[in-house]
MIDOSE-1310 file (N, C-alpha, C; in nm, 2 decimals, decimal comma, always signed):
residues 210
xxxx	+0,76/+1,20/+4,25/+0,76/+1,12/+4,13/+0,70/+1,20/+4,01; +0,73/+1,15/+3,89/+0,68/+1,22/+3,77/+0,53/+1,19/+3,76; +0,46/+1,26/+3,67/+0,32/+1,24/+3,64/+0,30/+1,10/+3,59; +0,39/+1,05/+3,51/+0,38/+0,92/+3,45/+0,39/+0,81/+3,56
xxxx	+0,48/+0,83/+3,65/+0,50/+0,73/+3,76/+0,38/+0,73/+3,85; +0,32/+0,85/+3,87/+0,20/+0,86/+3,96/+0,08/+0,79/+3,90; +0,07/+0,81/+3,77/-0,05/+0,74/+3,70/-0,03/+0,59/+3,70; +0,09/+0,54/+3,67/+0,12/+0,40/+3,67/+0,10/+0,34/+3,81
xxxx	+0,14/+0,42/+3,91/+0,12/+0,37/+4,05/-0,02/+0,35/+4,09; -0,11/+0,45/+4,04/-0,25/+0,44/+4,07/-0,31/+0,32/+4,00; -0,27/+0,30/+3,88/-0,32/+0,18/+3,80/-0,28/+0,05/+3,88; -0,16/+0,04/+3,93/-0,12/-0,08/+4,00/-0,21/-0,10/+4,13
xxxx	-0,23/+0,01/+4,20/-0,31/+0,00/+4,32/-0,46/-0,04/+4,28; -0,51/+0,01/+4,18/-0,64/-0,03/+4,14/-0,65/-0,17/+4,10; -0,55/-0,22/+4,03/-0,55/-0,36/+3,99/-0,54/-0,46/+4,11; -0,46/-0,41/+4,22/-0,45/-0,49/+4,33/-0,33/-0,59/+4,31
xxxx	-0,30/-0,66/+4,42/-0,18/-0,75/+4,42/-0,22/-0,89/+4,36; -0,35/-0,93/+4,38/-0,39/-1,06/+4,33/-0,47/-1,04/+4,20; -0,40/-1,05/+4,09/-0,47/-1,03/+3,97/-0,50/-1,16/+3,90; -0,62/-1,16/+3,84/-0,66/-1,28/+3,77/-0,59/-1,27/+3,63
xxxx	-0,52/-1,38/+3,59/-0,46/-1,37/+3,46/-0,56/-1,36/+3,35; -0,53/-1,29/+3,24/-0,63/-1,27/+3,13/-0,66/-1,40/+3,07; -0,78/-1,41/+3,02/-0,82/-1,54/+2,95/-0,74/-1,54/+2,81; -0,71/-1,66/+2,78/-0,64/-1,68/+2,65/-0,74/-1,65/+2,53
xxxx	-0,69/-1,57/+2,44/-0,77/-1,53/+2,32/-0,79/-1,65/+2,23; -0,91/-1,68/+2,20/-0,94/-1,79/+2,11/-0,92/-1,74/+1,96; -0,83/-1,81/+1,89/-0,80/-1,77/+1,76/-0,85/-1,87/+1,66; -0,98/-1,89/+1,66/-1,04/-1,99/+1,57/-1,10/-1,93/+1,44
xxxx	-1,06/-1,81/+1,41/-1,11/-1,75/+1,29/-1,03/-1,81/+1,17; -1,09/-1,78/+1,05/-1,03/-1,84/+0,93/-0,90/-1,78/+0,90; -0,79/-1,86/+0,89/-0,66/-1,81/+0,86/-0,61/-1,81/+0,72; -0,68/-1,89/+0,64/-0,64/-1,90/+0,50/-0,76/-1,90/+0,41
xxxx	-0,74/-1,86/+0,29/-0,84/-1,85/+0,19/-0,86/-1,99/+0,12; -0,76/-2,07/+0,13/-0,77/-2,20/+0,07/-0,72/-2,21/-0,07; -0,70/-2,10/-0,14/-0,65/-2,09/-0,27/-0,50/-2,05/-0,27; -0,41/-2,10/-0,35/-0,27/-2,06/-0,35/-0,25/-1,92/-0,40
xxxx	-0,15/-1,86/-0,35/-0,11/-1,72/-0,40/-0,10/-1,72/-0,55; -0,16/-1,62/-0,61/-0,15/-1,61/-0,76/-0,26/-1,69/-0,83; -0,35/-1,75/-0,76/-0,46/-1,83/-0,83/-0,54/-1,73/-0,91; -0,57/-1,77/-1,04/-0,64/-1,68/-1,13/-0,77/-1,62/-1,06
xxxx	-0,84/-1,70/-0,98/-0,96/-1,65/-0,92/-0,93/-1,53/-0,82; -0,81/-1,54/-0,75/-0,77/-1,44/-0,66/-0,74/-1,31/-0,74; -0,67/-1,33/-0,85/-0,64/-1,21/-0,93/-0,77/-1,14/-0,98; -0,87/-1,21/-1,02/-0,99/-1,15/-1,06/-1,06/-1,08/-0,94
xxxx	-1,06/-1,14/-0,82/-1,12/-1,08/-0,71/-1,04/-0,96/-0,67; -0,91/-0,96/-0,67/-0,83/-0,83/-0,64/-0,87/-0,72/-0,74; -0,88/-0,75/-0,87/-0,92/-0,65/-0,96/-1,06/-0,59/-0,93; -1,15/-0,68/-0,90/-1,29/-0,64/-0,87/-1,29/-0,54/-0,74
xxxx	-1,21/-0,58/-0,64/-1,21/-0,50/-0,52/-1,14/-0,37/-0,54; -1,03/-0,37/-0,61/-0,95/-0,25/-0,63/-1,03/-0,15/-0,72; -1,10/-0,20/-0,82/-1,18/-0,11/-0,90/-1,30/-0,06/-0,83; -1,35/-0,14/-0,73/-1,46/-0,09/-0,65/-1,43/+0,03/-0,57
xxxx	-1,30/+0,04/-0,53/-1,25/+0,16/-0,46/-1,22/+0,28/-0,55; -1,26/+0,27/-0,68/-1,24/+0,37/-0,77/-1,09/+0,39/-0,81; -1,02/+0,28/-0,81/-0,88/+0,28/-0,86/-0,88/+0,21/-1,00; -0,77/+0,22/-1,07/-0,77/+0,16/-1,20/-0,66/+0,05/-1,20
xxxx	-0,70/-0,07/-1,26/-0,61/-0,18/-1,28/-0,58/-0,20/-1,42; -0,45/-0,21/-1,45/-0,40/-0,24/-1,59/-0,33/-0,38/-1,58; -0,38/-0,48/-1,65/-0,32/-0,61/-1,65/-0,22/-0,63/-1,76; -0,12/-0,71/-1,74/-0,02/-0,73/-1,84/+0,06/-0,86/-1,81
xxxx	+0,14/-0,90/-1,91/+0,23/-1,01/-1,89/+0,35/-0,96/-1,82; +0,42/-1,05/-1,75/+0,54/-1,00/-1,67/+0,64/-0,93/-1,76; +0,65/-0,97/-1,88/+0,75/-0,90/-1,97/+0,71/-0,76/-2,01; +0,59/-0,73/-1,99/+0,53/-0,60/-2,04/+0,51/-0,50/-1,93
xxxx	+0,57/-0,52/-1,81/+0,55/-0,43/-1,70/+0,59/-0,29/-1,73; +0,71/-0,27/-1,78/+0,76/-0,14/-1,81/+0,67/-0,06/-1,90; +0,63/-0,12/-2,01/+0,54/-0,05/-2,10/+0,40/-0,02/-2,04; +0,36/-0,11/-1,95/+0,23/-0,09/-1,88/+0,24/+0,02/-1,78
xxxx	+0,35/+0,03/-1,71/+0,37/+0,14/-1,62/+0,36/+0,28/-1,69; +0,43/+0,28/-1,81/+0,42/+0,41/-1,89/+0,27/+0,43/-1,93; +0,20/+0,33/-1,97/+0,06/+0,35/-2,00/-0,02/+0,40/-1,88; +0,01/+0,35/-1,76/-0,06/+0,39/-1,64/-0,03/+0,54/-1,62
xxxx	+0,09/+0,58/-1,64/+0,12/+0,72/-1,62/+0,05/+0,81/-1,72; +0,04/+0,76/-1,84/-0,03/+0,83/-1,95/-0,18/+0,85/-1,90; -0,23/+0,75/-1,84/-0,37/+0,75/-1,80/-0,39/+0,84/-1,67; -0,29/+0,84/-1,58/-0,30/+0,92/-1,46/-0,26/+1,06/-1,47
xxxx	-0,17/+1,09/-1,56/-0,11/+1,23/-1,58/-0,15/+1,29/-1,71; -0,19/+1,21/-1,80/-0,21/+1,27/-1,94/-0,09/+1,24/-2,02; -0,10/+1,24/-2,15/+0,01/+1,20/-2,23/+0,13/+1,30/-2,24; +0,11/+1,41/-2,18/+0,22/+1,52/-2,18/+0,31/+1,51/-2,07
xxxx	+0,31/+1,41/-1,98/+0,40/+1,40/-1,87/+0,55/+1,38/-1,92; +0,64/+1,43/-1,83/+0,78/+1,41/-1,86/+0,85/+1,33/-1,75; +0,97/+1,29/-1,77/+1,04/+1,21/-1,67/+1,06/+1,29/-1,54; +1,07/+1,42/-1,55/+1,08/+1,50/-1,43/+0,96/+1,51/-1,34
xxxx	+0,84/+1,46/-1,39/+0,72/+1,46/-1,31/+0,71/+1,33/-1,22; +0,80/+1,24/-1,24/+0,78/+1,11/-1,18/+0,91/+1,07/-1,10; +0,89/+1,01/-0,98/+0,99/+0,96/-0,90/+0,96/+0,82/-0,86; +1,06/+0,73/-0,86/+1,04/+0,59/-0,84/+1,12/+0,54/-0,72
xxxx	+1,07/+0,43/-0,66/+1,13/+0,37/-0,55/+1,27/+0,32/-0,58; +1,37/+0,33/-0,49/+1,51/+0,30/-0,53/+1,53/+0,16/-0,56; +1,45/+0,07/-0,51/+1,47/-0,07/-0,54/+1,38/-0,13/-0,65; +1,31/-0,04/-0,72/+1,22/-0,09/-0,83/+1,30/-0,14/-0,94
xxxx	+1,26/-0,26/-1,00/+1,33/-0,32/-1,10/+1,36/-0,23/-1,22; +1,48/-0,24/-1,27/+1,52/-0,14/-1,37/+1,43/-0,14/-1,49; +1,38/-0,26/-1,53/+1,30/-0,27/-1,65/+1,16/-0,23/-1,63; +1,12/-0,19/-1,50/+0,99/-0,14/-1,47/+0,99/+0,01/-1,47
xxxx	+1,11/+0,07/-1,47/+1,12/+0,22/-1,45/+1,10/+0,29/-1,58; +1,02/+0,40/-1,58/+1,02/+0,48/-1,70/+1,15/+0,55/-1,72; +1,20/+0,55/-1,85/+1,33/+0,61/-1,88/+1,34/+0,75/-1,83; +1,46/+0,78/-1,76/+1,49/+0,91/-1,72/+1,43/+0,96/-1,59
xxxx	+1,34/+0,88/-1,53/+1,27/+0,93/-1,41/+1,37/+0,92/-1,29; +1,36/+1,02/-1,20/+1,45/+1,02/-1,09/+1,42/+0,90/-0,99; +1,52/+0,86/-0,92/+1,51/+0,76/-0,82/+1,51/+0,83/-0,69; +1,42/+0,79/-0,60/+1,41/+0,86/-0,47/+1,54/+0,83/-0,39
xxxx	+1,60/+0,94/-0,34/+1,73/+0,93/-0,27/+1,72/+1,00/-0,13; +1,60/+0,98/-0,07/+1,58/+1,04/+0,07/+1,59/+1,19/+0,06; +1,55/+1,25/-0,05/+1,54/+1,40/-0,06/+1,43/+1,45/+0,04; +1,43/+1,58/+0,07/+1,33/+1,63/+0,16/+1,19/+1,60/+0,11
xxxx	+1,10/+1,58/+0,20/+0,96/+1,54/+0,16/+0,90/+1,64/+0,08; +0,93/+1,77/+0,10/+0,86/+1,87/+0,02/+0,89/+1,86/-0,13; +1,01/+1,80/-0,16/+1,04/+1,78/-0,30/+0,96/+1,66/-0,36; +0,93/+1,57/-0,28/+0,84/+1,46/-0,33/+0,70/+1,52/-0,36
xxxx	+0,65/+1,61/-0,27/+0,52/+1,67/-0,29/+0,51/+1,75/-0,43; +0,63/+1,79/-0,48/+0,63/+1,86/-0,60/+0,62/+1,77/-0,72; +0,64/+1,64/-0,70/+0,63/+1,55/-0,82/+0,48/+1,51/-0,84; +0,45/+1,49/-0,96/+0,31/+1,45/-1,00/+0,28/+1,31/-0,97
xxxx	+0,38/+1,22/-0,97/+0,35/+1,07/-0,96/+0,47/+1,00/-0,90; +0,44/+0,89/-0,84/+0,55/+0,80/-0,79/+0,51/+0,66/-0,84; +0,62/+0,57/-0,85/+0,60/+0,44/-0,89/+0,67/+0,35/-0,79; +0,60/+0,25/-0,74/+0,65/+0,16/-0,64/+0,61/+0,01/-0,67
xxxx	+0,67/-0,08/-0,60/+0,62/-0,22/-0,60/+0,54/-0,23/-0,47; +0,50/-0,35/-0,44/+0,43/-0,38/-0,31/+0,49/-0,50/-0,25; +0,46/-0,52/-0,12/+0,51/-0,64/-0,05/+0,41/-0,76/-0,06; +0,28/-0,73/-0,06/+0,18/-0,83/-0,07/+0,05/-0,75/-0,11
xxxx	-0,04/-0,83/-0,17/-0,18/-0,77/-0,20/-0,28/-0,87/-0,15; -0,38/-0,82/-0,09/-0,49/-0,90/-0,03/-0,61/-0,89/-0,12; -0,65/-1,00/-0,18/-0,76/-1,00/-0,28/-0,90/-0,97/-0,21; -0,93/-1,03/-0,10/-1,06/-1,01/-0,03/-1,09/-0,86/+0,00
xxxx	-0,99/-0,79/+0,04/-1,01/-0,65/+0,08/-0,96/-0,55/-0,03; -0,89/-0,60/-0,13/-0,84/-0,51/-0,23/-0,73/-0,42/-0,18; -0,65/-0,47/-0,09/-0,55/-0,39/-0,02/-0,41/-0,42/-0,07; -0,34/-0,32/-0,09/-0,19/-0,33/-0,13/-0,11/-0,29/-0,01
xxxx	-0,01/-0,37/+0,02/+0,07/-0,34/+0,14/+0,21/-0,31/+0,10; +0,26/-0,19/+0,14/+0,40/-0,15/+0,11/+0,47/-0,16/+0,25; +0,60/-0,21/+0,24/+0,66/-0,24/+0,37/+0,79/-0,15/+0,39; +0,81/-0,05/+0,31/+0,93/+0,03/+0,33/+1,06/-0,03/+0,28
xxxx	+1,05/-0,14/+0,21/+1,17/-0,20/+0,15/+1,21/-0,12/+0,03; +1,33/-0,14/-0,02/+1,38/-0,06/-0,14/+1,28/-0,06/-0,26; +1,21/-0,18/-0,28/+1,12/-0,18/-0,39/+0,99/-0,10/-0,37; +0,95/-0,09/-0,24/+0,83/-0,02/-0,21/+0,86/+0,13/-0,18
xxxx	+0,98/+0,16/-0,14/+1,02/+0,29/-0,10/+0,97/+0,33/+0,03; +1,02/+0,45/+0,08/+0,98/+0,50/+0,21/+0,83/+0,54/+0,20; +0,77/+0,56/+0,32/+0,62/+0,58/+0,32/+0,59/+0,71/+0,25; +0,67/+0,82/+0,27/+0,64/+0,95/+0,20/+0,63/+0,93/+0,05
xxxx	+0,70/+0,84/-0,01/+0,70/+0,83/-0,15/+0,56/+0,79/-0,20; +0,49/+0,71/-0,12/+0,35/+0,66/-0,17/+0,24/+0,75/-0,12; +0,27/+0,86/-0,04/+0,17/+0,94/+0,01/+0,17/+1,09/-0,04; +0,29/+1,14/-0,08/+0,29/+1,28/-0,12/+0,26/+1,31/-0,27
xxxx	+0,32/+1,24/-0,36/+0,27/+1,27/-0,50/+0,12/+1,24/-0,52; +0,06/+1,32/-0,61/-0,08/+1,31/-0,63/-0,13/+1,18/-0,70; -0,04/+1,12/-0,77/-0,07/+0,99/-0,84/+0,03/+0,88/-0,80; -0,02/+0,77/-0,77/+0,06/+0,65/-0,73/+0,04/+0,54/-0,82
xxxx	+0,14/+0,48/-0,88/+0,14/+0,36/-0,96/+0,21/+0,25/-0,88; +0,13/+0,14/-0,85/+0,19/+0,03/-0,78/+0,20/-0,09/-0,87; +0,31/-0,16/-0,88/+0,32/-0,28/-0,95/+0,31/-0,40/-0,86; +0,21/-0,49/-0,90/+0,18/-0,61/-0,82/+0,21/-0,73/-0,91
xxxx	+0,28/-0,83/-0,87/+0,30/-0,95/-0,94/+0,21/-1,06/-0,89; +0,17/-1,15/-0,98/+0,07/-1,25/-0,94/+0,10/-1,33/-0,81; +0,23/-1,36/-0,79/+0,26/-1,44/-0,68/+0,25/-1,37/-0,55; +0,23/-1,23/-0,55/+0,21/-1,15/-0,43/+0,07/-1,15/-0,39
xxxx	-0,02/-1,20/-0,47/-0,17/-1,19/-0,44/-0,21/-1,30/-0,35; -0,26/-1,28/-0,23/-0,31/-1,38/-0,14/-0,46/-1,35/-0,12; -0,53/-1,45/-0,06/-0,67/-1,43/-0,05/-0,72/-1,35/+0,07; -0,66/-1,38/+0,19/-0,71/-1,32/+0,31/-0,61/-1,23/+0,38
xxxx	-0,66/-1,15/+0,48/-0,57/-1,06/+0,55/-0,47/-1,14/+0,64; -0,52/-1,25/+0,71/-0,42/-1,33/+0,79/-0,30/-1,38/+0,70; -0,34/-1,43/+0,58/-0,23/-1,47/+0,49/-0,14/-1,36/+0,45; -0,19/-1,24/+0,42/-0,11/-1,13/+0,39/-0,02/-1,09/+0,51
xxxx	-0,07/-1,09/+0,63/+0,01/-1,05/+0,74/+0,12/-1,15/+0,77; +0,09/-1,28/+0,74/+0,19/-1,38/+0,76/+0,31/-1,36/+0,67; +0,30/-1,29/+0,56/+0,41/-1,27/+0,47/+0,49/-1,14/+0,51; +0,44/-1,07/+0,61/+0,50/-0,94/+0,64/+0,58/-0,94/+0,77
xxxx	+0,68/-0,85/+0,77/+0,76/-0,83/+0,89/+0,69/-0,72/+0,98; +0,64/-0,76/+1,09/+0,56/-0,66/+1,17/+0,64/-0,55/+1,22; +0,78/-0,56/+1,22/+0,86/-0,45/+1,26/+0,89/-0,35/+1,15; +0,85/-0,37/+1,03/+0,87/-0,28/+0,92/+0,76/-0,18/+0,92
xxxx	+0,78/-0,06/+0,86/+0,68/+0,05/+0,85/+0,58/+0,01/+0,74; +0,47/-0,05/+0,78/+0,37/-0,10/+0,68/+0,27/+0,01/+0,64; +0,25/+0,02/+0,52/+0,15/+0,12/+0,46/+0,04/+0,03/+0,39; -0,08/+0,04/+0,43/-0,19/-0,04/+0,36/-0,27/+0,05/+0,28
xxxx	-0,28/+0,02/+0,15/-0,35/+0,11/+0,05/-0,47/+0,04/+0,00; -0,59/+0,09/+0,03/-0,71/+0,04/-0,02/-0,78/+0,15/-0,10; -0,74/+0,16/-0,23/-0,79/+0,27/-0,31/-0,73/+0,40/-0,29; -0,76/+0,50/-0,37/-0,71/+0,63/-0,36/-0,75/+0,69/-0,23
xxxx	-0,67/+0,79/-0,18/-0,71/+0,86/-0,06/-0,84/+0,93/-0,07; -0,93/+0,90/+0,03/-1,06/+0,96/+0,02/-1,12/+0,97/+0,16; -1,19/+1,07/+0,19/-1,26/+1,09/+0,32/-1,39/+1,16/+0,29; -1,47/+1,18/+0,39/-1,60/+1,25/+0,37/-1,63/+1,33/+0,50
xxxx	-1,70/+1,44/+0,48/-1,74/+1,52/+0,59/-1,87/+1,48/+0,65; -1,93/+1,55/+0,74/-2,05/+1,51/+0,81/-2,17/+1,50/+0,72; -2,16/+1,57/+0,61/-2,27/+1,56/+0,51/-2,24/+1,45/+0,40; -2,13/+1,37/+0,43/-2,10/+1,26/+0,34/-2,06/+1,30/+0,20
xxxx	-2,00/+1,42/+0,19/-1,94/+1,47/+0,07/-1,80/+1,41/+0,05; -1,78/+1,33/-0,05/-1,65/+1,26/-0,07/-1,55/+1,36/-0,11; -1,43/+1,36/-0,05/-1,32/+1,44/-0,08/-1,20/+1,35/-0,10; -1,13/+1,37/-0,22/-1,02/+1,28/-0,25/-0,89/+1,36/-0,24
xxxx	-0,78/+1,29/-0,20/-0,65/+1,34/-0,20/-0,61/+1,41/-0,07; -0,69/+1,39/+0,04/-0,66/+1,46/+0,16/-0,54/+1,40/+0,24; -0,54/+1,27/+0,24/-0,43/+1,20/+0,32/-0,34/+1,12/+0,23; -0,34/+1,14/+0,10/-0,26/+1,06/+0,01/-0,30/+1,09/-0,13
xxxx	-0,25/+1,01/-0,22/-0,27/+1,04/-0,37/-0,42/+1,03/-0,40; -0,46/+1,12/-0,49/-0,60/+1,11/-0,54/-0,62/+1,01/-0,65; -0,51/+0,97/-0,71/-0,52/+0,87/-0,82/-0,43/+0,75/-0,79; -0,49/+0,63/-0,80/-0,42/+0,51/-0,78/-0,44/+0,42/-0,90
xxxx	-0,32/+0,38/-0,95/-0,33/+0,29/-1,07/-0,24/+0,16/-1,03; -0,30/+0,05/-1,06/-0,23/-0,08/-1,02/-0,20/-0,15/-1,15; -0,07/-0,18/-1,16/-0,02/-0,27/-1,27/-0,01/-0,41/-1,22; -0,10/-0,50/-1,27/-0,10/-0,64/-1,22/-0,04/-0,73/-1,33
xx	+0,08/-0,78/-1,29/+0,15/-0,86/-1,39/+0,13/-1,01/-1,36; +0,07/-1,07/-1,46/+0,05/-1,22/-1,45/-0,10/-1,25/-1,48
């Protein structure tokens, strides 16, 4: 038999023939925040949490998303950026895209790493944890799009903001490739020296519409 079969065989022998069924997991934890998605208090909480992670939030009216995305890129890249510096998710709304920017077309990942910034939407945002969730849909783009460029701009609409993690998970398809973003990429060594940009973008800017 293979090594895998041998290991599984030993596990079965150790468990024995008469196994006690596992106890049912008690799920009496809080499932909802109690406030509807998009509640103004939830938006304020999301802003507070996201900024606590050293990210930047730019708020705007829904009609001003495109202009605010450009303002976010000005802040993240400096006013000298060009359309060639930015790549956007293929399903991002047309009026949210900076003019002339390339749309991601499944190019090799190394080409994404050459771009200074990317722009995506999100699937849901959790106010309590300040977490943005991207699900690999056309509006969010593939995972590499949100991880390789050094600056990430995410557009969040008010109706996507929920209070708690269980509420957020309830809106997601667990079979999709979920990427949870809580602030810019950061880690620290044994001496607690913070290092940014190791596992993803060093700069996160959130455009909150509503």
